[in-house]
N, C-alpha and C positions, 0 to 999 in steps of 0.2 A: 504494500500500500504506500501511497505517497501523498504528502501534503503539498498540493499545488498552489495553495494560497500564499499570502504575504504576511501571515501571522501564525504563531504557533497554535496547534490544536490543543484543546483541553483534554485531559486524561479521561478517556471514555471507553467503556466496554462496548465492543461492536460485534456484529454478526456477519457471517459470510454464507450466502446461499449459492449452491451450485445446482443447476438443472440442465438436462439435455434440451436441445432446441425444441424438441417435441413436447416438452413440459414435464417429463419424468424427473422427480426430485432425486438428486444424487446425494446431497448432504446439506445440513444446516449446522453450522459451527459457531461457537462463541469464541471471540478473540479477547484475550485478557486486556485489561486497561492499557491503553497506549497513548502517548503524547508525542507528537512529531513537531519539530521546528519547521518553520517555513522552508519549503524546498526539500525537506528531508524525506527519505523513504525507508521502509522496513520490509523484510521478507516474511511472509506468513507461510509456515510449513503446516500442512494438514495431513490427517490420517486417511483422507478419502482415497479410495481406489477407483481409478478410471479403467473399466473393464472392456468397454467398447469404443472404438474410434468414432469420432463424430464431432458435431458442433455443440458446444456447451455455453451456457450463460453463467457468468460469475458476477454476483452482485455483492458488493461490500456495503454493509450497513443499510439493508433494505428498509428497515424501520426508521431510518434517519435518527438514530440515537445521538449521533454527533451533530453539532451545529455547523452544517456546511453552508458556505456561501453559494456553492454550485453542487447540486446533487446529481446532475445529469452525467457527471464523469465517474459515478460509482458503479457503472455497469460496463461489462466487457463481454463480447461474444468471441469465443476462440475455438479453434479446431484442436482437439487433443487426440493423440494417438498413444495407446498404452504400450509400454515397453518393459523390458526386464532390466533392472539396474543392479 
């Protein structure tokens, strides 16, 4: 996640929703309280297993628990391909 604003974010518990493009829910996670300086980013590691290749929607803070100046940038649609690591 990244704070694209010009002010630090308040420490907030956020959620992360992952769904397949067709609408099937893959996971709903709670992210521990985080505070990011302006321009700072952080990596979120999840226990979610992507078992089928396809297009997925990833939405950070769908309930807008954080006070965002811009909520439209909380959603990404990505193509994920499972692999063995």
